[in-house]
N, C-alpha and C positions, 0 to 999 in steps of 0.2 A: 495420333498426334505426332508432329514432326520432331525429329531428334537431331542433335548435332554432337559429334564426338562422344557418343555414348550417353548424352544427357537428354532428358526430355526438356525441350527449350522453354516450356511454360513454367517448369518447376526445377530449379537448380539446387541441388542438395549436395554439399561437399563437407558436411559435418565430420569432425574427428578424422580428418584426412592428413594430418601432420603437414599442413601447407604453411610455407613462409611467404609465398607469392601466389597469386591467382593465375591459372593457365590462360595464356593469351587467346586461346581458341574460343574462350567464352564470350569474347567481345561481339560475336555474331548473334548472340542470343538476346537481341535487344527487345524482343517481345515477351520476355519472361515476366511472370507475375509474382513468383516467389524466388528469392535468392537467399540461401542459408549456408553460412560458412562457420557455424558454431564450433568452438573447441579446436582451434588451429593455432598457429603462431604468427598471425598476420600483424604487421605494424602499420601498414598503409594499404590502400587499394588503388588500382589503376584508374586513370581519368575516364576510361570508357564506361566504367560502372555508372557514372552520373548521366549517361545517355539512356539508361534503362527506365524510361519515363512511364512505362506501364506497370512498374513494380507496385504490388500491394503490400508485400511482406519482405522486410529486409532484416536478417538476423546476422549481426556481426559480433555476437556475444562470445565471451571466453576466448579472447585473443590477447594481443599486447598493444592495442591502440592507445596512444597518449594524446592524440588530437585527431579531429576530423575536419575536413574543409567545409567552407560555406556552400560548396557545390552540392552537398547533401540536399540542399533545398530545391534542387532541380527535380527531385523525385516526388513530383506533386501529387501522385496517386496513392501515396503510402497510407495504409490503414493500420499497419503494425510495424513498429521499429524497436528492435532489441539491441541495445548497446551495453548491456550489463557485463560485469566481470571483465573489465578492461582496466586501464590506468588513466582514464580521462580526468582532467582537472577542470574542464569546462565543456559545454555543449554549444555548438554553433547556433547563433540566434536566427534560425531559418524557418520558424514554424508558421509564419504568415503565408508561406507558399505551400504548406502541407496541412490545410485546415481540416481535412477529413480523417486525421489520425484518431484511432480509437484505443489503441494499446501502446503504451510507452514504457519500456523497461530500461532503467538507468542504474540498477542496483550494482553494488560492489565496484565502485569507482573511487575517485578522490574528489568528488564534487562538493563545493561549498555554497553554490547558488544555482538557480535555474534561470534560463534566458527569459527575458520579459515577453518575447513574442509568443510564449506558450499560452498566454492569456486568451488567444484566439481559438484555442482548441475546444470548442463547444461540444464536439462529438466524442471527446475523450472519455472512455468508460473506466480505464484501468491505468493507474500511475504507480510505478514502483521505483522509489528512490532509496531503498534500504541500503545499509552498510556503506554510507558515505560519510561526509564530515559536515553536514548541515547543522547550524546552530539555530536556525529559524526557517520557517516556510514563508513565502511571500504573501502579502495581503491579497494580491490578485488571484490567489488560488481559488477564492470564492467565485470567480468568474467562470470556472470550469463546470458549468451547470449540468453537464451530462455525466460527471464523475460518479461512479458507483463503488469503486474500491480504491482506497489510498493506503499504500504501504510505505511507511517511513521509519521503520524500526532500525535499531543499531546506528543511530546518529548521535548528535550532541544537542538535540532540541531542548530548549529551556521553557518554551511556551508554544502554543498553537495560535494562529491568527483568529481574531474574532469573526472574520469574514467566512469562517467555516460554516456559519449558519446558513449561507446561501447554497450550500451543497445539499439541496433538498432531495436528491436522488441517491445520496450516499448510502450504501448498504454495509460496507465494512471499513473500519478504521483501525489500522495496525500501527501503533506508535510505541511499542514496548522497547525496553532497553535504551531509553534516552535519559534526559535530566530534567524532566517536567516536574515543576513544583505545584502547578495547578492546571485545571482544565478550564477553558473559557465557558462562561455561563451560556453563551450563544449555542453551545453544542446541543443543548436541549431542543433546538429548532430543527435538527437533522432527523425529522420524524420517521424516515424510512430506515434508519440505522438498525442493523440486525446484529452486528458483531462489533464490540468495542474492546480492543486488546491494549491495555496500558500497563502491563506488568513490568516490574523492574525500573521504576522511576522514583521520584522523591515526593509523591503526593501525600499531603497531610490532611486534606479534606476534598470533598467533591461538591460541585455546584448543586443547589437545590433543584435547578432546572433539569437535572438528569432524569427526573421522573417523567419528563415529557417524551422520552424515547419509548413510546408504546409498542414498537415493533422489535425491540431489543430481545434477542434470544440468548446471547452469550456475552458475559461481562467478566473480564479477567483483570483483577486488581492485585494479583500476587506481588509480594516483595516491593511494597511501598512503605509509607509511614503513616497510614491513616489512623486517626484516633477516634473517629466517629463516622457514621454514614448519615446522609440526609434522610429525613422521614419520607421524602418523596420516592425512595426506592420501592416503597410499597405499591407504587403505581405502575411498576414494570411488569404488567400482567402477562406479557409474552415470554418472560425470562425463563430459560430452561437450565442454564448453567451459570453459577455464580462462584467465583474463586476469590477468596479473601485471605488466603494463606500469607503468613509472614508480614503482618502489619502490627499496629499497636492498639487494636480495638479492645476495649474493656466492656462495651455494651453493643447490642444490636437493636435496630428498630423492630418492634414486635410485629410490624406489618409484613416483614419478610416471611413470617410463618404462614401468611395467608396468600402467598403468590400461587395462583392456581396451576401454572405450568411448570413450576420448578422441579427439576429432576435430580439435581446435584448441588449441594451447598457445602463448601469446604472452608472451615474457619480455623484450621490448625495453626499453631504457632502465633497466637495472639495473646492478649492478656485477659481472656475470658475465663472466669472461674466456673461458670456453668451457663447453659442456655436457658432462657425463660421457658416455663412449662408449655407455653403456646407452641413452641417448636416441635413438641411431640407429635403434633398433627401432621407435620411434614413426613416424619418417619412412618407414621401410621398409614399414610396413603402411598408409601413406596419411594419417597424421595430419599436419596442417599445423602446423609448428613455426616460429615467428618469433623470431629472436634478434637 
């Protein structure tokens, strides 16, 4: 494979190189497919980068970017874009020209909203917007039909959009450490969901439709304000781990004791005086039960 100035021109990796500017010699590497400058001190990038139209992977994370130009949209072949761990307050509205994007990392910035053109990203599998300042997610997020993993923890979310029901391929939803007071009833339509992580919110109850999540294996509800659980949790027949620590539960649905796959149940720091005798069957078959 051809090289230039010591770099394999197909794959440029200058991670953790203490760079404040990019070497101008790189401008000749226009056929590169991977360009990664993670963990440097970059505040901007030269115009020639936007001529690298063969790029599939662009990693600009962990730098000091406060804004990026609309010229980012010229990189029409992008499949992975990492802009995390910068100081961005907005993302250029350029996604109509990069419709094949599959992985988008926007974590640890100063974002309060997402650009509307993101709705065209039908192939997007992974979206990470953690550690920003979002108070809500847009309704159009339900149009991201290929989404399999959504990470939005450590924001200021007070609710989730009803349109989340349209994310029928969603496998993991991570919304811990927000300000959620309830979950949408439509969440029960996410029939492929395997992990639901909502610890550290303000939930007082859960929707009855939660029982529709037949593929759910992990449910983390720690540090909320739940006073009861819906009877439908007994229908979560794939559930392996259920964490209910630090809520306000005084009773539990007896159906929990009959979940066939449950390996660990943690109910510490609630208002339970004792578990119903039916829960002895969980311990007898080897399930870890912490009370």
